[in-house]
N, C-alpha and C positions, 0 to 999 in steps of 0.2 A: 517461411517464404510464401506460404499460401496466403496468410493474412496480409503480408506486404504486397503481394500481387493483387489481391482484391482491392486494397486501398489505392494502389497505383493505377489500376484500371478505372476505378471510380473517379480518380483525379484527371484521367485522360479519356473522356467519353468517346472521342472520335476513334481512338485506338481500340477501345472496347468494341465499338461497332465494327471496325475492321476485323477484329479477332472473331466476333460472332459470325460475320459473313464468310470468313475463311479460316476454319479451325486449323489448317496447316500452318497458320502463323503462330501457333502455340510454341513451336521450336524457337523461332527468333525472339518471341516474347520472353521465353524463359532465359535465353542467352542475355538479353538486354536487362531483364530483371536481376539476374545474378551479377551483372556489371554494375548496375545502378545502385543496388542494395547489397553490396558485398557483405555476406553474413558475418564474416570474422572481422570484428572491430579492432582486434589487437594486432599491432605490428609484430613481426617475427624477428627475433634476434638470430643472426647467422654468423658463422665464421667462414671466411674465404678459404677454400681448400688449395687454391693456387692463385698466383698473381692474375688479376684481370683489370682491364680498363673499361670503365663504364662512363659514357658521355664525357670522355676526356679526363676522368678522375681515376688515378691508379689506386686500386685496393690490393694490398699485398697479402700473400698467403698468411693466415693466422690472424689477420685483422678482423675485427668485428664490424658488422653493419646491421642496419635495421631495414627489413623488407616490408613494405606496407602494400597489401593487395588493394586496399581501398584507394590509396593514392595512385597506384598503377592503373586502376580502372577508371580514373578521372584524368588521365594523362592526355592533354589536348593534342599532343603530337601523334597519338595513336587513335584517339576517339574525338573527332571534331565535335565541338559544342558538348563537352562531356557532362555538364550538369543538366542537360536536357534528356528526358526519357523519350526514347524513340524506338518502337519495335520495328520500324522500317529502316533502321540505321544500316547504311551500306557497310558491309563487312568485307575485309580482305582476308589475309592470313592470320590477323591478330585474333587473340582469344581473350575474353574476360577472365580474370583470375578469381572468380567467385568461389571456386573449389580448390584453390591453391595451384601449385605447379610442381612438376618433376616428382621427386621421391616424396614430397610433402603434399601431394595431391590427395584429395579425399578419396578413399577407397570405394565409397558408395555413391560417387558422383553420378554415374550413369543411371543408377536406380532412382536417385533423387530427381534427376532431370526427367526421366520417363514419368515419374509420378506427377511432377509439376506440369508437364506437357498434357497429360491426361486430364488433370484437374482443370487447366485453363482452356482446353479445347471443348470442355463440356459444362463447366459450372454455370456460366451465365445463360447457356441454352436451357438447362434444367431449371434455373431460378432467374428468369429474365428480369424480375423486379427487385433483385437483390440490391440492398443499399445499406449504408451505415445506420445503425440504430441509435447513434449518438452523433452530436456535432463533430466534424472532423477535428476540431481543436481539442477534443477530449480523447482522441485515440491515444492509448497508453503504449508508448514506445519504450523499449528497454533503455536502461541507463547508458550513458556514453562509454562507460568502462566495460560494458558487456557486449556480447555478440549482438549484431543488429537484428531487431525483431519487434514484434508487437506482443505485449503480454496478455492482452484481452481485447477482443474485437466483437462487440455486440453488433449483430446485423439483423435485418428484417427483410421479408419478401412477401 
């Protein structure tokens, strides 16, 4: 997520400037980063424990369904203009599902969020000239069948 955050900020220089001016924006930045780059690329198979109706569709107890956090994090009914990265995104009660939900939520979520907030409130202040050491087109992203990430990120400063 750190590598994804670095690339994302370099792709959005005005938002990087905003974050540098106001380090308290690291919290909404991390929330948006986790929404935009949902780490888990794999949809999760689930079995309904009881009958539920979801958007007018009845799912009966015992039936299987696939829950996709990536798809949920790009739902335009919840996140207007979902394919746009915006650390200033207006938030209501909705949450991005970057760390899962309910009993399947990542146990280390709050530690990971704290680490990311610390990194992004300080990284570009300590290394203001940080930039990619390769052309953006050469950034090595993980395979589509793996969790979302960057396998190798050469940078210079």
